[in-house]
C-alpha positions, 0 to 999 in steps of 0.5 A: 190685268188681262181679263179672261174666261173659260167654259168647258169640261175637265177630267182629272185623275190623281193618286188618291182614294176615291173622293180625293182628300184635297176636296175635303181639306184633308191630307193626301191618301199616300202623303204626296199628290200626283195628277193628270188634268185635261181641259176641253174648252167649249168657249173662252177668251183671253183679252181679245184672243178667242180660245173656243174649241181648244184643249189643254192639259197638265201633269203635276207632282208634289212630294207632299200636300199641294199646299206645302209646295216644292212641286213640278208641273208640265203644261200641254197645249193643243197643237192647233192653237196659234201663237197668241192662243198658246201664249194665252193658255200658258198665262192662264195655266201659270196663274197669271192675270188671276186674282191671288188664290182665285183658281186652281191654276193659280194654286198649282203654279204657285206651289210648283216652282219647277216648271218644265217646257210646255208641249204643243201636241195633239190632245185626244179625248172622248168622255161623258161627264154624266156616265163617268166614262171616257179617256184622254190621251197625249201620244208619248206623254200620258194615257188616262181612262175613267169609268164609274166607281164600282159598288163594293158589293155588286160591282154595279156603277156607284154614283157619287158627286162632290159639291164645293159651293166655294170651290176654286175649280168647280162647284160640282163634279162627278166622281169616277175611277181613273187609271193613268200612265205617263208614257213620256214627258218630264214627269213620270206617274202611274195610278190604277183605280184611283180618284177621278172626277169630271166637272163643268168649268165656268171660270175666270181670273176672278174665280169660279162663276155661278152657283 
């Protein structure tokens, strides 16, 4: 197994209510699961291949809860990646060289038998985890905007965090409100003011690193 590790930032937006039932081992809000997830890699490696400064994303659809499978996925990888880096990121995001069930990528891939062709295009992003604001965009594929969850009475920013001591994606995430639209690609999705989260990633083929 090729050893790998990634540290960076993640922005995810799905079709469920704020908080996302999946984070609490509960069935999805509307019965199915749809999501756009974007990764900004600060530093990382796959064997001897460096991944520092690259970006990646995934668009996902499941007709029911993720664990029931029958899903679809399409990976998007930074066009700046060279051939070795592209192959490395594809392997990681398809759950290869990963202990069984150790990461979200392993689970997503195992539960999504229909995998569309990987796209190699520019990934635009600008977000602030602490402020719960920002956006991610792949021209001709998707647009995601996030902001704080509004307080139901005052409308002021409401801060909530999700803590998962044994999580296979992150240990702590800032909850936010997200709006996403696909503008192309193989999977069509659209959500408005639904669950989003911003998290710091520190993960390897053996799972999340650190407390």
